[in-house]
C-alpha positions as CSV (number, residue, x, y, z in Angstrom):
1,X,42.1,-140.1,-19.0
2,X,41.0,-137.2,-21.2
3,X,43.7,-134.6,-21.6
4,X,42.8,-131.2,-20.0
5,X,42.8,-127.8,-21.9
6,X,44.6,-125.6,-19.5
7,X,44.5,-122.4,-21.4
8,X,43.5,-119.5,-19.0
9,X,40.5,-118.8,-21.2
10,X,39.2,-122.4,-20.7
11,X,39.4,-122.4,-16.9
12,X,36.5,-121.3,-14.7
13,X,38.2,-118.7,-12.4
14,X,35.4,-118.8,-9.9
15,X,36.1,-122.4,-9.2
16,X,39.8,-121.7,-8.8
17,X,38.9,-118.9,-6.3
18,X,37.1,-121.5,-4.0
19,X,40.4,-123.2,-3.2
20,X,43.6,-122.0,-1.6
21,X,46.2,-122.0,-4.3
22,X,49.0,-123.5,-2.1
23,X,46.7,-126.4,-1.5
24,X,46.3,-127.0,-5.2
25,X,50.0,-126.8,-5.7
26,X,50.7,-129.3,-3.0
27,X,48.2,-131.8,-4.4
28,X,49.0,-130.9,-8.0
29,X,45.4,-130.2,-9.3
30,X,43.5,-127.3,-10.9
31,X,39.7,-127.1,-11.4
32,X,38.8,-126.6,-15.0
33,X,35.0,-126.3,-15.4
34,X,31.7,-127.5,-14.2
35,X,30.3,-130.4,-16.2
36,X,26.7,-130.6,-17.3
37,X,25.8,-133.1,-14.6
38,X,27.0,-130.6,-12.0
39,X,30.4,-132.3,-11.2
40,X,33.5,-130.3,-11.3
41,X,36.0,-131.3,-13.9
42,X,39.5,-131.3,-12.2
43,X,42.8,-131.8,-13.9
44,X,45.4,-133.8,-12.0
45,X,49.1,-134.3,-12.6
46,X,48.8,-137.8,-11.1
47,X,45.1,-139.0,-11.1
48,X,46.0,-142.3,-9.5
49,X,47.2,-140.6,-6.3
50,X,44.3,-141.1,-3.9
51,X,45.4,-138.4,-1.6
52,X,45.4,-135.8,-4.4
53,X,41.9,-136.8,-5.5
54,X,40.6,-136.8,-1.9
55,X,42.0,-133.2,-1.6
56,X,40.0,-132.1,-4.6
57,X,36.9,-133.8,-3.5
58,X,37.1,-132.2,-0.1
59,X,36.8,-128.8,-2.0
60,X,34.3,-129.7,-4.8
61,X,32.4,-132.7,-3.5
62,X,32.6,-136.4,-4.0
63,X,32.8,-137.7,-7.6
64,X,34.8,-135.0,-9.4
65,X,35.4,-135.7,-13.1
66,X,39.1,-136.5,-13.5
67,X,41.1,-135.3,-16.4
68,X,44.9,-135.4,-17.0
69,X,47.4,-132.6,-17.2
70,X,51.2,-132.4,-17.3
71,X,52.7,-131.5,-13.9
72,X,54.8,-128.8,-15.7
73,X,51.6,-127.1,-17.0
74,X,49.6,-127.0,-13.7
75,X,52.0,-124.7,-11.7
76,X,52.4,-122.0,-14.4
77,X,48.6,-121.9,-14.9
78,X,48.0,-121.4,-11.2
79,X,50.6,-118.6,-11.2
80,X,49.0,-116.8,-14.1
81,X,45.4,-116.8,-12.8
82,X,44.0,-113.7,-11.3
83,X,43.9,-112.8,-7.6
84,X,46.6,-113.9,-5.2
85,X,48.5,-116.3,-7.3
86,X,51.1,-118.7,-6.2
87,X,54.6,-117.1,-6.2
88,X,56.7,-118.9,-8.8
89,X,59.5,-119.4,-6.3
90,X,57.2,-121.0,-3.7
91,X,55.6,-123.3,-6.3
92,X,59.0,-124.5,-7.5
93,X,60.2,-125.1,-3.8
94,X,56.9,-127.0,-2.9
95,X,57.3,-129.0,-6.1
96,X,60.7,-130.1,-5.1
97,X,59.5,-131.1,-1.6
98,X,56.7,-133.3,-3.2
99,X,59.2,-134.9,-5.5
100,X,61.7,-135.6,-2.5
101,X,59.0,-137.2,-0.5
102,X,57.8,-139.3,-3.4
103,X,61.4,-140.4,-4.0
104,X,61.8,-141.5,-0.4
105,X,58.5,-143.5,-0.5
106,X,59.3,-145.0,-3.8
107,X,62.9,-146.0,-2.6
108,X,61.5,-147.7,0.5
109,X,59.0,-149.7,-1.5
110,X,61.7,-150.8,-3.9
111,X,64.0,-151.8,-1.0
112,X,61.3,-153.9,0.6
113,X,61.4,-151.8,3.8
114,X,58.9,-152.2,6.6
115,X,59.4,-148.8,8.1
116,X,60.7,-145.4,7.1
117,X,62.4,-143.3,9.8
118,X,62.8,-139.5,9.1
119,X,64.9,-138.2,11.9
120,X,65.9,-134.6,12.9
121,X,69.5,-134.3,13.8
122,X,71.4,-131.3,14.9
123,X,73.0,-130.7,11.5
124,X,71.0,-132.8,9.0
125,X,67.8,-134.9,8.4
126,X,68.7,-138.6,8.4
127,X,66.5,-141.1,6.6
128,X,66.7,-144.8,7.4
129,X,64.8,-147.8,6.2
130,X,64.1,-150.9,8.3
131,X,64.9,-153.9,6.2
132,X,64.6,-157.4,7.6
133,X,64.3,-155.9,11.1
134,X,67.4,-153.8,10.9
135,X,67.7,-150.1,10.4
136,X,69.7,-149.3,7.3
137,X,70.9,-145.7,6.4
138,X,69.3,-144.5,3.2
139,X,70.3,-140.8,2.8
140,X,70.8,-137.5,4.5
141,X,69.0,-134.3,3.6
142,X,69.8,-130.6,4.5
143,X,68.5,-129.6,8.0
144,X,66.3,-126.8,6.5
145,X,64.2,-129.3,4.5
146,X,62.6,-130.8,7.6
147,X,59.7,-128.4,8.2
148,X,58.3,-128.6,4.6
149,X,59.1,-132.3,4.3
150,X,57.2,-132.9,7.6
151,X,54.3,-130.7,6.3
152,X,54.1,-132.7,3.1
153,X,53.8,-136.0,5.1
154,X,51.1,-134.4,7.4
155,X,49.1,-133.3,4.3
156,X,49.2,-136.7,2.7
157,X,48.0,-138.4,5.9
158,X,45.6,-135.5,6.9
159,X,47.4,-134.7,10.2
160,X,47.4,-131.2,11.7
161,X,50.2,-129.3,10.0
162,X,49.8,-126.4,12.6
163,X,50.5,-128.9,15.4
164,X,54.3,-129.2,16.1
165,X,54.4,-129.7,19.9
166,X,52.5,-133.0,20.5
167,X,52.5,-136.5,19.1
168,X,50.2,-137.3,16.2
169,X,49.1,-140.7,14.7
170,X,47.7,-140.8,11.3
171,X,47.3,-143.0,8.2
172,X,47.8,-142.6,4.5
173,X,47.4,-144.7,1.3
174,X,50.1,-144.6,-1.3
175,X,50.1,-146.3,-4.7
176,X,53.4,-147.4,-6.4
177,X,52.8,-149.2,-9.7
178,X,50.3,-151.9,-9.0
179,X,51.0,-151.9,-5.3
180,X,48.7,-150.1,-2.9
181,X,50.4,-149.3,0.5
182,X,48.6,-148.6,3.7
183,X,51.0,-146.6,5.9
184,X,50.7,-145.9,9.6
185,X,52.4,-142.7,10.4
186,X,53.7,-141.5,13.8
187,X,54.9,-137.9,14.2
188,X,56.5,-136.7,17.5
189,X,58.7,-133.9,18.6
190,X,62.5,-134.2,19.5
191,X,64.9,-131.6,20.7
192,X,66.0,-131.0,17.1
193,X,62.5,-131.0,15.4
194,X,59.8,-133.6,14.4
195,X,60.6,-137.2,13.9
196,X,58.5,-139.2,11.5
197,X,58.1,-143.0,11.5
198,X,56.0,-144.6,8.7
199,X,55.1,-148.3,8.8
200,X,54.5,-149.7,5.3
201,X,51.7,-152.3,4.9
202,X,51.3,-153.8,1.5
203,X,47.5,-154.1,1.1
204,X,47.8,-156.2,-2.1
205,X,50.1,-158.7,-0.5
206,X,48.5,-162.2,-0.2
207,X,48.8,-164.2,3.1
208,X,51.7,-166.7,2.8
209,X,51.2,-170.4,3.5
210,X,52.6,-171.4,6.9
211,X,55.1,-173.7,5.1
212,X,56.4,-170.8,3.0
213,X,57.3,-168.3,5.8
214,X,60.8,-169.7,6.5
215,X,60.5,-172.2,9.5
216,X,62.7,-175.2,9.4
217,X,60.8,-178.5,8.8
218,X,61.5,-179.7,12.3
219,X,60.4,-176.5,14.0
220,X,57.3,-176.3,11.7
221,X,56.2,-179.8,12.6
222,X,56.6,-179.1,16.3
223,X,54.7,-175.8,15.9
224,X,51.7,-177.5,14.2
225,X,51.6,-180.4,16.6
226,X,52.2,-178.6,19.9
227,X,50.5,-175.2,19.2
228,X,48.1,-174.9,16.3
229,X,46.5,-178.3,16.5
230,X,45.8,-178.1,20.3
231,X,42.1,-177.3,21.1
232,X,42.9,-174.5,23.6
233,X,45.7,-172.4,25.0
234,X,47.7,-169.3,24.3
235,X,50.5,-168.7,21.7
236,X,52.8,-165.7,22.1
237,X,54.7,-164.5,19.0
238,X,57.4,-162.0,19.8
239,X,60.2,-160.3,18.0
240,X,61.6,-156.9,16.8
241,X,59.8,-154.6,14.4
242,X,59.6,-156.0,10.8
243,X,60.6,-159.5,11.9
244,X,57.4,-161.2,10.7
245,X,55.1,-161.4,13.8
246,X,52.0,-160.3,11.9
247,X,52.8,-162.4,8.8
248,X,53.2,-165.5,11.1
249,X,49.9,-164.9,12.9
250,X,48.0,-164.4,9.6
251,X,49.6,-167.5,8.2
252,X,48.5,-169.5,11.3
253,X,44.9,-168.2,10.9
254,X,45.0,-169.2,7.2
255,X,46.2,-172.7,8.2
256,X,43.5,-173.5,10.8
257,X,40.4,-171.7,9.2
258,X,37.6,-174.1,8.0
259,X,33.9,-174.3,7.8
260,X,33.6,-175.7,11.4
261,X,35.8,-173.0,13.1
262,X,34.7,-169.5,14.2
263,X,37.7,-167.0,14.2
264,X,37.6,-163.5,15.6
265,X,40.7,-161.2,15.7
266,X,41.3,-158.2,17.8
267,X,43.6,-155.8,16.1
268,X,44.7,-152.2,16.6
269,X,45.0,-151.1,13.8
270,X,43.5,-153.7,11.6
271,X,46.3,-154.8,9.2
């Protein structure tokens, strides 16, 4: 990516005035100028973050021209620009929230978690990961961090940040290294505040062969003979969250698919 020139004299203030500054801080971008082809040149701290690019494109149209800028330079520039600039204290606080959310998501990916639970307690915010079907405590955060933490998640998955009294379901895409994650997000209210559950689906993960998913040879042979190779019938796959139900079913489909078979799946949501 081209490195952006973020000197105040190089930035089109009219473009900046078209977008709420808090929105730009949350998504770590600043518009620089209009290109000759009519596209808006936008500087991003993380141009690989699809949610940030989508936020800019919602303001300036699809196909913005992406340039790169240091995160440490974007916030001061927004604070110095004319008009109702972002208060330095607010910018710093929001930047810390963004970093905390990213740390939690990255830690969940590194741990191989299938779910992230952000839970409002009476005296703290408890974060747990579901690993191998079991909830494991990750960390506790101060109670006061919950509202901005929840709002950051809502912004990423394009949920309604003003709604705090009813359940919301949403979806977000998150990239960690070369992994692209599709997250299903559920947000609902408890007596201590909002609880957030995120289900992590690795979109780049390949379907495992049926012989590689962990069945013992005896069970696998019986399963192939008595279930998959039968011409009709019903198979029920049950188990707790994260135990491998979806992976098993996809492996089954991969095993039986051929040129002579028509396969249709009914999924909600499609994984």
